[in-house]
C-alpha positions in Angstrom: -40.3 4.7 130.5 -42.0 2.5 127.9 -39.7 1.3 125.2 -41.6 3.0 122.4 -41.6 6.3 124.3 -37.9 5.9 124.9 -37.2 5.3 121.3 -39.3 8.3 120.2 -37.4 10.6 122.5 -34.0 9.3 121.5 -33.8 11.1 118.2 -34.5 14.6 119.7 -32.0 13.9 122.5 -29.4 12.9 119.9 -30.1 16.0 117.8 -29.8 18.2 120.9 -26.5 16.6 121.8 -25.2 17.1 118.3 -26.3 20.7 118.3 -24.5 21.2 121.6 -21.3 20.0 120.0 -21.7 22.4 117.1 -23.0 19.7 114.8 -23.1 20.7 111.1 -25.5 18.5 109.1 -24.1 19.7 105.8 -20.7 18.5 106.8 -22.2 15.1 107.7 -23.9 15.1 104.3 -20.6 16.0 102.7 -19.0 13.0 104.4 -21.9 10.8 103.0 -21.3 12.1 99.5 -17.6 11.4 99.8 -18.1 7.8 100.9 -20.7 7.2 98.1 -18.1 8.6 95.6 -15.5 6.2 96.9 -17.8 3.2 96.8 -19.3 3.9 93.4 -15.9 4.8 91.8 -14.4 1.6 93.2 -17.3 -0.7 92.2 -18.1 0.6 88.8 -15.4 2.8 87.4 -12.1 1.4 88.8 -10.9 4.9 89.5 -9.9 7.1 92.4 -12.6 9.6 93.1 -10.9 12.0 95.5 -13.5 11.1 98.2 -10.8 9.8 100.5 -9.1 13.2 100.3 -12.4 14.8 101.4 -12.5 12.4 104.4 -9.0 13.4 105.4 -9.9 17.1 105.2 -13.2 16.7 107.2 -11.3 14.6 109.9 -8.7 17.3 110.4 -11.3 20.1 110.2 -13.5 18.6 113.0 -10.4 17.6 115.1 -9.1 21.1 114.9 -12.4 22.6 115.9 -12.5 20.3 118.9 -9.0 21.2 120.1 -9.5 24.9 119.5 -12.6 24.9 121.6 -10.8 23.0 124.4 -7.8 25.2 124.6 -9.8 28.5 124.4 -12.3 27.4 127.0 -9.4 26.5 129.4 -10.1 22.8 129.5 -7.0 20.6 129.9 -5.7 18.6 126.9 -5.7 15.2 128.4 -4.1 13.5 125.4 -4.1 10.0 126.8 -7.8 10.1 127.5 -8.4 11.6 124.1 -6.5 8.8 122.3 -8.2 6.1 124.4 -11.6 7.6 123.6 -10.8 8.1 119.9 -9.5 4.6 119.3 -12.3 3.1 121.4 -14.7 4.6 118.8 -12.7 3.5 115.8 -11.1 0.1 116.6 -14.2 -2.1 117.3 -15.6 -1.8 113.8 -12.1 -2.4 112.4 -11.8 -5.6 114.4 -15.2 -6.9 113.2 -14.3 -6.3 109.5 -10.8 -7.9 109.9 -12.2 -11.0 111.5 -14.9 -11.5 109.0 -12.5 -10.8 106.1 -10.0 -13.3 107.5 -12.7 -16.0 107.8 -14.0 -15.3 104.3 -10.4 -15.3 102.9 -9.7 -18.7 104.5 -12.7 -20.1 102.7 -12.7 -18.2 99.4 -9.3 -16.8 98.5 -6.5 -18.9 97.0 -3.9 -20.0 99.5 -1.2 -18.3 97.6 -2.6 -14.9 98.8 -2.9 -15.8 102.4 0.5 -14.5 103.4 -0.3 -11.0 102.1 -3.7 -11.0 103.8 -2.2 -12.0 107.1 0.5 -9.4 106.8 -2.0 -6.7 105.9 -4.3 -7.8 108.8 -1.5 -7.1 111.2 -0.8 -3.8 109.5 -4.5 -2.7 109.4 -4.9 -3.6 113.1 -2.0 -1.4 114.1 -2.6 1.4 111.6 0.5 0.9 109.5 -1.1 -0.5 106.4 -0.1 2.4 104.2 3.6 1.7 104.8 3.2 -1.9 103.9 1.5 -1.1 100.7 4.1 1.6 99.9 7.0 -0.8 100.4 5.3 -3.4 98.3 4.7 -0.9 95.5 1.0 -1.8 95.3 -0.8 -0.7 92.1 -3.9 1.0 93.6 -5.2 1.6 90.1 -5.1 -2.0 88.9 -8.1 -2.9 86.8 -8.7 -6.3 88.2 -9.8 -5.8 91.8 -10.3 -9.6 92.3 -6.5 -9.8 92.6 -6.3 -7.0 95.2 -6.1 -7.5 98.9 -9.5 -7.3 100.6 -7.8 -5.1 103.3 -6.0 -2.8 100.9 -8.4 0.1 101.6 -7.1 0.3 105.2 -4.3 2.5 104.0 -6.3 5.7 104.4 -7.4 4.7 107.9 -3.8 4.0 108.8 -2.8 7.5 107.6 -5.7 8.9 109.6 -4.8 6.9 112.7 -1.3 8.2 112.6 -2.5 11.8 112.2 -4.9 11.3 115.1 -1.8 10.6 117.3 0.3 13.4 115.8 -2.3 16.3 115.6 -3.0 16.4 119.4 0.7 16.6 120.1 1.0 19.5 117.7 -1.9 21.3 119.4 -0.4 20.6 122.8 3.0 22.0 121.7 1.2 25.1 120.2 -0.7 25.6 123.5 2.5 25.3 125.5 4.4 27.8 123.3 1.5 30.2 123.3 1.4 30.2 127.2 5.2 30.3 127.6 5.8 33.3 125.3 2.4 34.9 125.8 1.4 34.5 122.2 -2.0 34.2 120.6 -2.9 30.5 120.5 -4.5 30.6 117.1 -1.5 32.5 115.7 0.9 29.8 116.9 -1.4 27.1 115.4 -1.5 29.0 112.2 2.3 29.2 111.9 2.8 25.5 112.9 0.2 24.0 110.6 0.9 26.5 107.8 4.6 25.5 107.8 3.5 21.8 107.9 1.2 22.4 105.0 3.9 24.1 102.9 6.6 21.5 103.7 4.3 18.5 103.2 2.8 19.8 99.9 6.2 20.5 98.5 7.4 17.0 99.5 4.2 15.5 98.0 4.7 17.3 94.7 8.3 16.1 94.5 7.6 12.5 95.5 4.6 12.2 93.3 6.7 13.2 90.3 9.5 10.8 91.2 7.8 7.8 92.8 4.1 8.2 92.6 3.2 4.6 93.6 5.0 5.2 96.9 3.8 8.7 97.4 0.2 7.6 97.2 0.5 5.8 100.5 3.2 7.9 102.2 1.9 9.7 105.3 4.4 12.5 104.7 2.9 13.2 101.3 -0.6 13.4 102.9 0.0 15.5 106.0 -0.7 18.7 104.0 -4.3 17.5 103.3 -4.9 17.3 107.0 -3.2 20.6 107.5 -5.5 22.1 104.9 -8.5 21.0 107.0 -6.9 22.5 110.1 -6.2 25.8 108.4 -9.8 25.9 107.1 -11.0 25.6 110.7 -8.8 28.6 111.6 -9.9 30.7 108.7 -13.6 29.9 108.8 -14.7 32.5 111.4 -13.1 35.3 109.3 -14.7 34.3 106.0 -17.8 36.4 105.3 -19.4 36.0 101.9 -22.8 37.3 100.7 -25.5 34.8 100.6 -25.6 34.4 96.9 -21.9 33.7 96.8 -22.3 31.1 99.5 -25.0 29.4 97.5 -22.8 29.5 94.4 -19.8 28.2 96.3 -21.7 25.3 97.7 -22.9 24.0 94.3 -19.5 24.6 92.7 -17.9 22.6 95.5 -20.4 19.7 95.1 -20.1 19.6 91.3 -16.3 19.8 91.3 -16.1 17.1 94.0 -18.3 14.7 92.0 -16.5 15.3 88.7 -12.9 15.4 89.8 -12.3 11.7 89.5 -13.2 11.8 85.8 -11.6 15.1 84.9 -8.2 14.6 86.7 -5.3 12.4 85.9 -5.4 10.8 89.3 -3.4 7.8 88.2 -0.4 9.8 87.3 -0.6 12.9 89.5 -2.2 12.0 92.9 -1.5 13.0 95.7 0.5 16.0 94.6 -0.9 19.4 93.9 -3.8 17.8 91.9 -5.3 16.7 95.2 -6.1 20.3 95.9 -9.1 19.9 93.6 -11.2 17.7 95.9 -9.9 19.6 99.0 -10.9 23.0 97.6 -14.2 21.6 96.5 -15.0 20.3 100.0 -13.7 23.6 101.5 -16.2 25.6 99.3 -19.1 23.5 100.7 -17.9 24.0 104.3 -17.4 27.7 103.7 -20.9 28.0 102.2 -22.3 26.6 105.5 -26.0 26.8 106.2 -27.5 29.3 103.8 -31.2 28.8 104.6 -32.0 28.7 100.9 -34.1 25.9 99.4 -31.9 26.1 96.3 -28.5 25.8 98.1 -26.3 22.7 98.2 -26.5 22.6 102.0 -30.2 22.0 101.7 -29.4 18.8 99.7 -26.5 17.8 102.0 -28.5 18.4 105.2 -31.3 16.1 104.0 -32.2 13.2 106.3 -31.0 10.4 104.0 -27.6 11.9 103.5 -27.1 12.8 107.1 -28.0 9.2 108.1 -25.7 8.0 105.4 -23.0 10.2 107.0 -23.5 8.2 110.2 -22.9 5.0 108.2 -19.9 6.4 106.3 -17.2 5.0 108.4 -18.6 1.5 108.5 -19.6 1.6 104.8 -16.0 2.5 103.9 -14.7 -0.4 106.0 -17.0 -2.9 104.4 -17.3 -2.0 100.7 -13.8 -3.0 99.6 -13.7 -6.5 101.2 -17.2 -7.2 100.0 -16.2 -6.1 96.4 -13.0 -8.1 96.4 -14.6 -11.3 97.8 -17.5 -11.0 95.4 -15.1 -10.8 92.5 -13.1 -13.8 93.7 -16.3 -15.8 94.2 -17.6 -15.0 90.7 -14.0 -15.1 89.2 -14.5 -11.8 87.4 -12.4 -8.7 87.2 -15.4 -6.3 87.6 -18.8 -6.8 89.1 -21.0 -5.3 86.3 -24.0 -3.0 86.9 -26.2 -5.4 88.8 -23.4 -7.1 90.6 -22.2 -3.7 91.7 -25.6 -2.9 93.1 -25.6 -6.1 95.0 -22.1 -5.3 96.4 -23.3 -1.9 97.6 -26.5 -3.3 99.1 -24.6 -6.0 101.1 -22.1 -3.4 102.2 -24.9 -1.1 103.4 -26.5 -3.9 105.4 -23.2 -4.8 107.0 -22.4 -1.2 107.7 -25.8 -0.7 109.4 -25.4 -3.8 111.5 -21.9 -2.7 112.5 -23.0 0.7 113.4 -26.1 -0.5 115.3 -24.6 -3.4 117.2 -20.9 -2.5 117.5 -20.1 1.2 117.1 -23.1 2.7 119.0 -23.0 0.4 122.0 -19.3 0.8 122.5 -19.4 4.6 122.0 -22.2 4.7 124.6 -20.1 2.6 127.0 -19.7 5.3 129.7 -18.3 2.7 132.1 -15.1 2.5 130.0 -14.8 6.3 129.7 -14.8 6.9 133.5 -11.3 5.3 134.0 -8.4 5.2 131.6 -7.6 1.6 132.5 -11.1 0.6 131.6 -10.9 2.2 128.1 -7.4 0.6 127.7 -8.9 -2.8 128.6 -11.6 -2.4 125.9 -8.9 -1.6 123.4 -6.8 -4.6 124.5 -9.8 -6.8 124.2 -10.5 -5.6 120.7 -6.8 -6.2 119.7 -6.8 -9.6 121.3 -9.8 -10.7 119.3 -7.7 -10.4 116.2 -4.3 -11.2 117.6 -5.2 -14.7 118.9 -6.8 -16.2 115.8 -4.3 -14.4 113.5 -1.3 -15.7 115.5 -2.7 -19.2 115.5 -3.3 -19.2 111.8 0.2 -17.8 111.1 1.8 -20.3 113.5 0.0 -23.2 111.8 1.2 -22.1 108.3 4.8 -21.7 109.6 4.8 -25.2 111.1 3.6 -26.6 107.7 6.2 -24.6 105.8 9.0 -25.9 108.1 8.0 -29.5 107.7 7.9 -29.0 103.9 11.3 -27.3 103.8 12.8 -30.1 105.9 12.0 -32.7 103.2 12.4 -30.5 100.2 15.7 -32.0 99.0 14.2 -35.4 98.8 10.6 -34.7 98.0 10.9 -31.6 95.8 13.9 -32.2 93.4 12.7 -29.7 90.9 15.0 -29.5 87.8 17.3 -32.0 89.4 15.1 -34.7 87.8 16.9 -33.9 84.5 20.3 -34.9 85.9 21.7 -38.1 84.3 21.0 -41.1 86.5 18.5 -39.3 88.8 16.6 -41.7 91.0 13.3 -40.6 92.2 13.0 -41.5 95.9 10.4 -38.8 96.9 7.2 -39.4 98.7 4.4 -39.4 96.1 2.1 -37.8 98.5 4.4 -35.0 99.5 2.9 -31.5 99.1 4.3 -29.1 96.5 7.3 -26.9 97.4 7.1 -24.0 98.3 3.9 -24.0 100.2 1.2 -22.0 98.4 0.9 -19.4 101.1 4.7 -18.7 100.9 5.3 -19.1 97.2 4.6 -15.5 96.3 7.5 -14.5 98.7 9.8 -17.2 97.4 12.2 -14.8 95.8 15.8 -13.8 96.2 16.5 -11.1 98.8 18.4 -8.0 97.7 18.2 -6.3 101.0 22.0 -6.1 101.7 23.1 -2.7 100.3 26.4 -2.2 98.6 29.0 -1.3 101.2 32.8 -1.4 101.6 34.6 -1.9 98.3 31.2 -2.2 96.6 29.8 1.1 97.9 28.4 3.7 95.5 27.1 7.2 95.8 25.1 7.0 92.5 21.5 8.2 93.4 19.8 5.6 91.2 21.8 2.8 92.9 21.0 3.7 96.5 19.3 1.2 98.8 18.4 -2.2 97.4 19.1 -1.0 93.8 22.7 -2.1 94.6 22.9 -5.2 96.7 25.7 -7.5 97.7 24.5 -11.1 97.3 27.7 -12.9 98.2 30.9 -11.2 99.6 34.2 -12.9 99.8 37.4 -11.7 101.6 39.6 -12.4 98.6 37.3 -13.4 95.7 38.7 -15.2 92.7 36.1 -13.7 90.5 33.6 -10.8 90.8 30.2 -10.9 89.0 27.8 -8.1 88.6 24.2 -9.1 87.8 22.4 -6.2 86.3 18.9 -5.7 84.9 15.3 -6.3 85.8 13.4 -8.7 88.1 14.2 -11.6 85.6 17.8 -11.1 86.4 17.0 -11.1 90.1 15.3 -14.5 89.9 18.6 -16.1 88.6 20.4 -14.9 91.7 18.9 -18.0 93.4 20.9 -20.2 91.1 24.0 -18.1 91.2 24.3 -17.5 94.9 25.2 -21.1 96.0 27.7 -21.2 93.0 29.3 -18.0 94.2 29.6 -19.3 97.8 31.1 -22.6 96.7 33.6 -21.1 94.2 34.8 -18.0 96.1 33.1 -15.5 93.7 31.7 -12.2 94.8 28.3 -11.5 93.5 26.7 -8.0 93.3 23.2 -7.2 92.0 22.0 -4.0 90.3 18.3 -4.7 90.1 15.4 -2.4 89.1 12.0 -4.0 88.2 11.1 -3.4 84.6 14.5 -2.1 83.6 16.6 -4.2 81.2 20.2 -3.2 80.9 20.1 -1.6 77.5 21.2 1.7 75.9 18.8 4.7 75.9 16.0 4.7 73.4 12.4 6.0 73.1 11.1 2.7 74.4 13.2 2.9 77.6 11.6 4.7 80.6 13.4 7.8 81.9 14.1 6.3 85.3 15.5 3.2 83.6 17.8 5.3 81.5 19.1 7.0 84.6 19.6 3.7 86.4 21.3 2.1 83.4 23.7 5.0 82.9 24.7 5.0 86.6 25.0 1.2 86.5 27.3 1.4 83.5 29.5 3.9 85.3 29.5 1.7 88.4 30.5 -1.4 86.4 33.2 0.6 84.6 34.7 1.6 88.0 34.4 -1.8 89.6 35.7 -3.7 86.6 34.1 -7.1 87.4 35.2 -10.3 85.7 31.8 -10.6 84.0 28.5 -8.9 83.7 25.4 -11.1 83.8 22.0 -10.0 82.4 19.1 -11.0 80.3 19.5 -10.9 76.5 15.9 -11.4 75.3 12.5 -10.3 76.6 9.5 -12.6 76.8 5.9 -11.5 76.1 2.6 -13.3 76.3 1.5 -12.8 72.7 3.2 -14.1 69.6 6.1 -14.1 68.7 6.5 -14.6 72.6 10.1 -13.3 72.7 11.6 -10.0 71.6 15.1 -8.7 71.1 15.4 -5.6 73.3 16.6 -2.5 71.4 19.9 -1.0 72.6 21.3 -4.3 74.0 24.0 -4.6 71.3 25.2 -1.0 72.0 25.5 -1.8 75.7 27.5 -5.0 75.0 29.8 -3.0 72.6 30.3 -0.3 75.2 31.3 -2.8 77.8 33.6 -4.6 75.3 35.5 -1.3 74.9 36.0 -1.4 78.6 37.2 -5.0 78.3 34.4 -6.2 80.4 32.7 -9.4 79.1 28.9 -9.9 79.1 26.9 -13.1 79.6 23.3 -12.9 78.6 20.6 -15.5 79.4 17.5 -16.2 77.4 14.4 -15.0 79.1 11.9 -17.6 80.5 8.3 -17.6 79.3 5.4 -15.4 80.4 1.8 -16.6 80.6 -1.7 -15.1 80.3 -2.5 -16.3 83.8 -1.0 -16.8 87.2 0.6 -20.3 87.0 0.7 -20.8 90.8 -3.0 -20.0 91.2 -3.7 -22.2 88.2 -2.3 -25.2 90.1 -4.4 -24.3 93.2 -7.6 -24.0 91.2 -7.2 -26.8 88.6 -4.4 -29.1 89.8 -0.8 -29.6 88.5 -1.9 -31.8 85.5 -4.6 -29.4 84.1 -3.9 -28.4 80.5 -4.2 -24.7 81.5 -1.2 -25.2 83.8 0.8 -27.0 81.2 0.5 -24.8 78.1 2.2 -26.0 74.8 5.8 -24.7 74.4 4.9 -23.0 71.0 2.4 -20.9 72.9 5.0 -19.8 75.4 8.3 -19.5 73.6 9.6 -18.7 70.2 10.3 -22.1 68.6 12.0 -20.9 65.5 15.0 -22.9 64.2 17.3 -20.1 65.3 16.4 -19.1 68.9 16.1 -15.4 69.9 19.2 -15.7 72.1 21.2 -17.0 69.1 19.9 -14.1 67.0 20.9 -11.7 69.8 24.4 -13.2 69.8 24.7 -12.4 66.1 23.5 -8.8 66.6 25.8 -8.3 69.6 29.2 -9.8 68.7 31.2 -10.7 71.8 28.3 -11.5 74.1 28.2 -15.0 75.5 24.8 -16.5 75.7 23.0 -19.1 77.9 19.7 -20.8 77.4 18.2 -22.8 80.3 14.6 -23.0 78.9 15.1 -26.7 78.1 14.9 -27.3 81.8 11.8 -25.0 82.2 9.9 -26.3 79.2 10.2 -29.9 78.1 8.2 -32.7 76.4 6.3 -30.0 74.4 4.9 -28.1 77.3 5.9 -25.4 79.9 4.6 -26.9 83.1 3.7 -25.0 86.3 5.2 -27.8 88.4 8.5 -29.7 87.8 9.8 -32.3 90.2 7.1 -31.5 92.8 8.4 -27.9 92.8 6.4 -24.8 91.8 8.2 -23.3 88.8 6.5 -19.9 89.0 5.4 -17.6 91.8 3.1 -15.6 89.4 2.7 -15.4 85.6 6.3 -15.0 84.7 8.8 -15.1 87.7 10.6 -18.3 88.7 10.4 -19.3 92.3 13.7 -19.2 94.2 13.1 -22.9 95.1 13.0 -24.0 91.5 15.8 -21.6 90.4 18.1 -23.2 93.0 17.5 -26.6 91.5 18.8 -25.2 88.2 22.2 -24.4 89.8 24.2 -27.3 88.3 22.9 -26.7 84.8 23.5 -23.0 85.2 27.1 -23.7 86.4 27.8 -25.9 83.4 26.7 -23.4 80.8 28.2 -20.4 82.7 31.6 -22.0 83.0 31.5 -23.1 79.3 30.6 -19.6 78.0 33.0 -17.7 80.2 35.9 -20.1 79.7 36.6 -20.2 83.4 
């Protein structure tokens, strides 16, 4: 057959094949509308549209229809073959996007962000990205997308991939139960997925109200959305609406879907019950179905451009986010603007088409691989290998460099030790900065050892890493509790070696963003709860001293604040005869100091801002004023070793001082140990 004739006949054959599978063009158009919402909201509005939730529903809806047809027609549920076929369709495009993103990240993105990108590449490849983002408490709503990971959007694909494994198992279990007890298959499915819907929705509402940043990525808080799609597939044959109501339902669904991202408080309430909005909107469109009316929404959704866009939706979703992030990094801007956004979308569309045309379609049509399981498995292994080999090599190279750097750190990266009397600089002038840029963001003190034994607590707010044993001793001479926010945690790097050398036990009660102060209108409710339970814990433990921060640094003048409620907390502990040592906070900056060094070099003025633009330089320092307001508190101030000679440098003694715009690296904090020890021993009288 001539090539032209073959191409002309391909479209009718494809249409016929789709019709045979029960293809619904309005659902494909709905998928297209959802991806266009996701892309446009991300590019121009910096908001969550609800389009991803529509994707989840459609995936479950179509998956349920497929399994219902299989079981009721008597075909076997070959789950292994199903999974191999499913991931053979999905994984190749993922591999292409990851590989291109890795190459672009190597060339364009600061080295300080490589570690996260490598970690998320592994997670994206194996469909666990959502759990990585949840554990890292990623801010999905951050305004500056240039600082986001170019692979962050893989969270939804990871959730979907996990469901693609779980759902067939649930259908198989329902089929076995129905046969074993001679029940109606659809009835068993209804009970199983109805129960899953209710449990997951209840869990989602609870977790969203208590830990929304985690809930957003939590598979358990999303299962009800897939269950909703499955229940819709079950209910659809029994829904009979008059034509005019179907027309109305279709348009109500489309309009509600398009406007939900602007009308809903997605930042504070997704994915709890509020996510019902986009799901119900999409369900109305699906229930409306094919009305045959020129005025109906399905006429619009079934149009050729939208159906073709539906074919591109998967690849477009894969490409739009890395293209957006890389474009913003390249232009050094937080948002793309109108014309920049159009260019991002145009490039994403081109890449999506090329991926569909030369990757997705050829591999989906690879009947050779579908004839044998091991052939399909080989295709999947080859896809995985294409990412694993270069990613492992890159990771290994970075690890070797980091090990070499760590081996010479004592000599070549003295950090604050340069301030010691009689210090003699014998370092290599060409030695790289410590820690390595790709590891600096992770150069922080671990608080992963939960309180156990004599330090155990059943306080809900202190469970997990919120109460951690940093140093344990069999018979400690002293016990210290470090309590407060992440700026208390950073000082653990200086305190840990001192505790180990002096037979001190060191326990940390850390919660990011929560200073240890009495309740007030300015203190978040979860911090109030943590602080109350921390106070009770300290009262019961009766440590020799409590260590915390006594001031709070800010970027804008006056650069340092005295936190309200601190004096009350000190007084309350004094009544318990528990002394308090408070350290002055270190400065915060308007930019990431580690990335500043990467971009401009350690000697650039931006990376060495004047001290009066970073700290309160009044004659009486904030920590001294706090001592006057909170009688009995002992105070420490180590900022003379962090800011000196009129500036607050990003690098001291060949060591990176900051891992971001305000947190000290553990490497630098450790070099402050001797100065910390002198002040600490002096103020405690030990």
